[in-house]
C-alpha positions, 0 to 999 in steps of 0.5 A: 525911303524904307524905314525913315521914321524908324531911324529916326527914333532916339532909341534906334540911334543909341543902340544901332551900332551895338546892335550892327557892330559888336560880336561878329559885327566887327568884322562887317564893320572892318570890312565896310571901312576897308572898302571905303578907305580904298575906294577914296584915297587919297583922302584929302579931298572934299567929300559927301556922305549919304545917309552917315548915320551915326557917323562910322565913316565921315568921323574916320575919313575926317581924321584922315584929313579929308573935308567931309559933310555927312547927311542924314534924315534923322537927327537922332542919328546926327547927334551920334555922330556929332558925339562920336565926332567930339569923342575922336577929336575931329568935330572941327574937320567935318560938318553933320547936316540934316537933309533929304538924299533926294533933294540934296542942298548943293550945287552941281560939282560941288564934291570931288566924291560922293559916297553911300554905305547902307542906303540903297537897300532902303531906296525906293527909287535908287535912280533918282537918288544915284542921279542926285549923287552924281549931279554934285559930284565932280568925280566920284560915287561910291556906293554899296548894294545888297544882292539878289541871287545870294544868301540874304535872299533866304531871310530877306522877307523876315526883315522888318522893312526888308531890303531892296536886293539888286542884280549885276544887271540893274546896278549897271542899268542905274549907272548908265541912267545917272551918266556914270562909268564903272571904276572897278567893284568888290563882292564879298560875304557869301555869309549874309550879315545877319549870320555874322553879327549873331555869333561871337567873334571868335566864331565868327572870325573862323567862318570868315576865313571860309567865307574870304577862301569862296570868295576867292574863287570863282564862285565868289562874285555870283555867291556874295551878298554884298557888292561895292561899286566904285564908278565915275562921273561921265 
């Protein structure tokens, strides 16, 4: 997986949320959380989060009543997640585990839902990761992708680790290979994440209003830089 060593550094884990979800990045955080909440509702189910990082979604779902396990390869990220869970008072309602998403330490059909956010753009073998997610879920898999034919492609090569970008055709092929059936999808952010993170909240909100308006037109889906995929185990 791209960046596996980088994400395990203590300083990266400590600065992760401030760098990505402050300023205009708050809009990204809100949108991603809304996507997860909508997809996984009702939350009183057994859930696994792959690449949970600092526990943004793990702690949120635990506070809503989910029985959730957050798995990540980075102990530094997991420690940030544990601190967040303690601060929110939900540390007794979730479990953080260090592990490899390519070899999930769970039996088949162990969870009601398995999801991963901000993960597949780093995946070197996405088919194997998705197959593992499908194996341990008895019902639902949810994940996001960054899209090939979008504004993100304009600066992707400049990123330290780059990103794996996906076409819709490639996602459909991955779903077929993992025995998954598409339940629904959402496509958003004509302007890429990196743009929002560079500008203040107030300015970002104005751009987001225009961005969302474009997203509601026929151009929204083909221009979207990110897609959220809600699928079912066949």
